[in-house]
C-alpha positions as protocol buffer text, in pm:
chain_id: "A"
residue {
  index: 1
  type: MET
  ca { x: -1694 y: 898 z: 1124 }
}
residue {
  index: 2
  type: THR
  ca { x: -1655 y: 1071 z: 819 }
}
residue {
  index: 3
  type: GLU
  ca { x: -1705 y: 922 z: 509 }
}
residue {
  index: 4
  type: VAL
  ca { x: -1344 y: 858 z: 267 }
}
residue {
  index: 5
  type: LYS
  ca { x: -1452 y: 953 z: -33 }
}
residue {
  index: 6
  type: TYR
  ca { x: -1112 y: 806 z: -218 }
}
residue {
  index: 7
  type: TRP
  ca { x: -917 y: 522 z: -200 }
}
residue {
  index: 8
  type: THR
  ca { x: -571 y: 499 z: -210 }
}
residue {
  index: 9
  type: VAL
  ca { x: -258 y: 275 z: -352 }
}
residue {
  index: 10
  type: TYR
  ca { x: -13 y: 219 z: -167 }
}
residue {
  index: 11
  type: LEU
  ca { x: 328 y: 92 z: -133 }
}
residue {
  index: 12
  type: LEU
  ca { x: 516 y: -53 z: 183 }
}
residue {
  index: 13
  type: ARG
  ca { x: 864 y: -146 z: 232 }
}
residue {
  index: 14
  type: CYS
  ca { x: 882 y: -459 z: 449 }
}
residue {
  index: 15
  type: ARG
  ca { x: 1185 y: -534 z: 720 }
}
residue {
  index: 16
  type: ASP
  ca { x: 1326 y: -755 z: 420 }
}
residue {
  index: 17
  type: ASN
  ca { x: 1314 y: -461 z: 194 }
}
residue {
  index: 18
  type: ASN
  ca { x: 1045 y: -608 z: -1 }
}
residue {
  index: 19
  type: LEU
  ca { x: 823 y: -392 z: -175 }
}
residue {
  index: 20
  type: TYR
  ca { x: 429 y: -481 z: -66 }
}
residue {
  index: 21
  type: CYS
  ca { x: 121 y: -294 z: -292 }
}
residue {
  index: 22
  type: GLY
  ca { x: -219 y: -242 z: -155 }
}
residue {
  index: 23
  type: ILE
  ca { x: -550 y: -32 z: -166 }
}
residue {
  index: 24
  type: THR
  ca { x: -749 y: 60 z: 74 }
}
residue {
  index: 25
  type: ASN
  ca { x: -990 y: 355 z: 194 }
}
residue {
  index: 26
  type: HIS
  ca { x: -837 y: 394 z: 549 }
}
residue {
  index: 27
  type: LEU
  ca { x: -472 y: 430 z: 488 }
}
residue {
  index: 28
  type: ASP
  ca { x: -367 y: 475 z: 854 }
}
residue {
  index: 29
  type: ARG
  ca { x: -556 y: 229 z: 955 }
}
residue {
  index: 30
  type: ARG
  ca { x: -462 y: -23 z: 685 }
}
residue {
  index: 31
  type: ILE
  ca { x: -101 y: 39 z: 766 }
}
residue {
  index: 32
  type: ARG
  ca { x: -139 y: -51 z: 1157 }
}
residue {
  index: 33
  type: GLN
  ca { x: -288 y: -365 z: 1030 }
}
residue {
  index: 34
  type: HIS
  ca { x: -51 y: -438 z: 848 }
}
residue {
  index: 35
  type: ASN
  ca { x: 212 y: -392 z: 1127 }
}
residue {
  index: 36
  type: GLY
  ca { x: 38 y: -616 z: 1323 }
}
residue {
  index: 37
  type: GLU
  ca { x: -86 y: -312 z: 1577 }
}
residue {
  index: 38
  type: LEU
  ca { x: -471 y: -393 z: 1487 }
}
residue {
  index: 39
  type: LYS
  ca { x: -648 y: -721 z: 1340 }
}
residue {
  index: 40
  type: GLY
  ca { x: -620 y: -771 z: 1009 }
}
residue {
  index: 41
  type: GLY
  ca { x: -393 y: -691 z: 718 }
}
residue {
  index: 42
  type: ALA
  ca { x: -145 y: -918 z: 512 }
}
residue {
  index: 43
  type: LYS
  ca { x: 7 y: -1216 z: 678 }
}
residue {
  index: 44
  type: TYR
  ca { x: 319 y: -1135 z: 470 }
}
residue {
  index: 45
  type: THR
  ca { x: 361 y: -761 z: 622 }
}
residue {
  index: 46
  type: ARG
  ca { x: 283 y: -921 z: 941 }
}
residue {
  index: 47
  type: ALA
  ca { x: 559 y: -1146 z: 940 }
}
residue {
  index: 48
  type: ASN
  ca { x: 779 y: -918 z: 804 }
}
residue {
  index: 49
  type: GLY
  ca { x: 714 y: -573 z: 954 }
}
residue {
  index: 50
  type: PRO
  ca { x: 757 y: -316 z: 1074 }
}
residue {
  index: 51
  type: CYS
  ca { x: 660 y: -193 z: 721 }
}
residue {
  index: 52
  type: GLU
  ca { x: 688 y: 183 z: 602 }
}
residue {
  index: 53
  type: LEU
  ca { x: 475 y: 358 z: 383 }
}
residue {
  index: 54
  type: VAL
  ca { x: 718 y: 465 z: 114 }
}
residue {
  index: 55
  type: TYR
  ca { x: 471 y: 569 z: -152 }
}
residue {
  index: 56
  type: GLN
  ca { x: 71 y: 676 z: -208 }
}
residue {
  index: 57
  type: GLU
  ca { x: -178 y: 780 z: -495 }
}
residue {
  index: 58
  type: LYS
  ca { x: -556 y: 861 z: -463 }
}
residue {
  index: 59
  type: SER
  ca { x: -807 y: 704 z: -703 }
}
residue {
  index: 60
  type: LYS
  ca { x: -1155 y: 809 z: -720 }
}
residue {
  index: 61
  type: ASP
  ca { x: -1288 y: 466 z: -714 }
}
residue {
  index: 62
  type: ARG
  ca { x: -1213 y: 108 z: -586 }
}
residue {
  index: 63
  type: SER
  ca { x: -1213 y: -12 z: -940 }
}
residue {
  index: 64
  type: SER
  ca { x: -983 y: 217 z: -1071 }
}
residue {
  index: 65
  type: ALA
  ca { x: -761 y: 164 z: -706 }
}
residue {
  index: 66
  type: SER
  ca { x: -753 y: -182 z: -849 }
}
residue {
  index: 67
  type: LYS
  ca { x: -667 y: -113 z: -1197 }
}
residue {
  index: 68
  type: ARG
  ca { x: -371 y: 126 z: -1060 }
}
residue {
  index: 69
  type: GLU
  ca { x: -281 y: -168 z: -787 }
}
residue {
  index: 70
  type: HIS
  ca { x: -246 y: -423 z: -1075 }
}
residue {
  index: 71
  type: GLU
  ca { x: -32 y: -211 z: -1310 }
}
residue {
  index: 72
  type: ILE
  ca { x: 246 y: -119 z: -1012 }
}
residue {
  index: 73
  type: LYS
  ca { x: 263 y: -477 z: -905 }
}
residue {
  index: 74
  type: THR
  ca { x: 321 y: -573 z: -1262 }
}
residue {
  index: 75
  type: MET
  ca { x: 611 y: -296 z: -1292 }
}
residue {
  index: 76
  type: SER
  ca { x: 958 y: -422 z: -1222 }
}
residue {
  index: 77
  type: ARG
  ca { x: 1117 y: -362 z: -894 }
}
residue {
  index: 78
  type: ASP
  ca { x: 1323 y: -79 z: -1060 }
}
residue {
  index: 79
  type: ASP
  ca { x: 1036 y: 72 z: -1204 }
}
residue {
  index: 80
  type: LYS
  ca { x: 861 y: 39 z: -860 }
}
residue {
  index: 81
  type: LEU
  ca { x: 1179 y: 247 z: -709 }
}
residue {
  index: 82
  type: LEU
  ca { x: 1126 y: 537 z: -942 }
}
residue {
  index: 83
  type: LEU
  ca { x: 795 y: 564 z: -875 }
}
residue {
  index: 84
  type: ILE
  ca { x: 848 y: 632 z: -513 }
}
residue {
  index: 85
  type: LYS
  ca { x: 1138 y: 858 z: -583 }
}
residue {
  index: 86
  type: SER
  ca { x: 916 y: 1073 z: -834 }
}
residue {
  index: 87
  type: GLN
  ca { x: 684 y: 1152 z: -545 }
}
């Protein structure tokens, strides 16, 4: 398996129209986990799936991804929607 050299900060839109933010270094696998296709994933997204990827940005390492995740999680919903539109 090829080593992934970056982390991704992502936003999912769940079936209930809420936005879920997270980080991963294997985005495809993580989305499948959130949607219940693979073991793992957040309980919230498994219960409110299917979830759709609506935003992603790369980070150089886990630390910077975690910091950006925190920034996004503290944004208002309107600011998150603007972030999604900017992509």
